C-alpha positions in Angstrom: 92.6 119.5 100.6 95.0 121.7 99.7 96.2 122.3 96.1 99.8 122.7 95.1 101.4 123.9 91.7 105.1 123.6 91.4 106.3 125.9 88.7 110.1 126.3 86.7 110.5 122.2 87.8 114.1 121.1 85.3 112.7 119.1 82.6 114.6 116.2 83.8 113.6 116.7 87.3 110.5 115.9 85.9 111.4 113.5 83.6 113.1 111.2 86.8 110.2 112.4 88.6 108.0 110.5 86.0 110.2 107.5 86.0 109.7 107.0 89.1 106.3 106.9 89.3 106.3 105.3 86.7 108.1 102.5 88.6 106.4 102.5 91.4 103.2 102.3 89.5 101.8 105.5 90.5 100.7 109.0 89.0 103.4 111.8 89.5 100.8 113.2 92.0 100.4 110.3 94.0 104.4 110.0 94.0 104.8 113.5 95.1 102.2 113.4 97.5 103.9 110.0 98.1 107.3 112.0 99.2 105.8 115.4 100.4 103.7 112.9 103.5 107.1 111.1 104.3 108.7 114.4 104.4 105.9 115.7 106.9 106.0 111.9 109.2 110.1 113.1 109.2 109.4 116.7 110.3 107.0 115.9 112.6 109.2 113.3 114.5 112.7 115.6 114.4 110.1 118.4 116.4 108.6 115.7 118.5 112.3 114.4 119.6 113.0 118.3 120.1 110.1 118.4 122.4 110.7 115.5 124.2 115.2 116.9 124.9 113.5 120.4 125.6 110.9 118.8 128.7 113.9 116.2 129.4 116.7 118.9 129.9 113.9 121.3 132.1 112.7 118.4 134.6 116.6 117.6 135.1 117.4 121.0 135.4 113.9 121.2 137.9 115.6 117.9 139.9 119.3 119.4 139.6 120.2 116.8 137.3 123.6 117.4 135.6 125.8 115.9 133.3 125.0 112.7 131.5 124.1 109.3 132.8 127.4 107.5 133.4 125.6 104.3 133.4 125.3 101.9 130.8 122.5 99.8 130.1 124.6 96.5 130.6 125.0 97.7 133.8 121.0 98.5 134.6 120.1 94.9 133.4 122.9 93.5 135.3 121.7 95.4 138.6 117.6 94.1 137.6 119.2 90.7 136.8 120.7 90.7 140.5 117.7 92.4 141.8 116.1 89.2 141.1 117.8 86.9 142.0 117.9 88.6 146.1 113.7 87.9 145.2 113.3 91.6 144.8 111.5 91.5 141.5 
């Protein structure tokens, strides 16, 4: 595992971090490690969503689909239910 050092942390910041860590019954290291891990999870999710969006755009371009879809979720559900009623599902 890597070691990360942070220098020149203002005293008031260090004090609040210490208080928050204590309130969660964690060491300062554990508290900061958890904060960093949560930040990385959010960043990885953001990157994955961005990649999916790009892949979707490329697929839509390849298929000639342009513009936003105008079908609402309610319309899709209604169509599926109608299909079941007609014996298509």
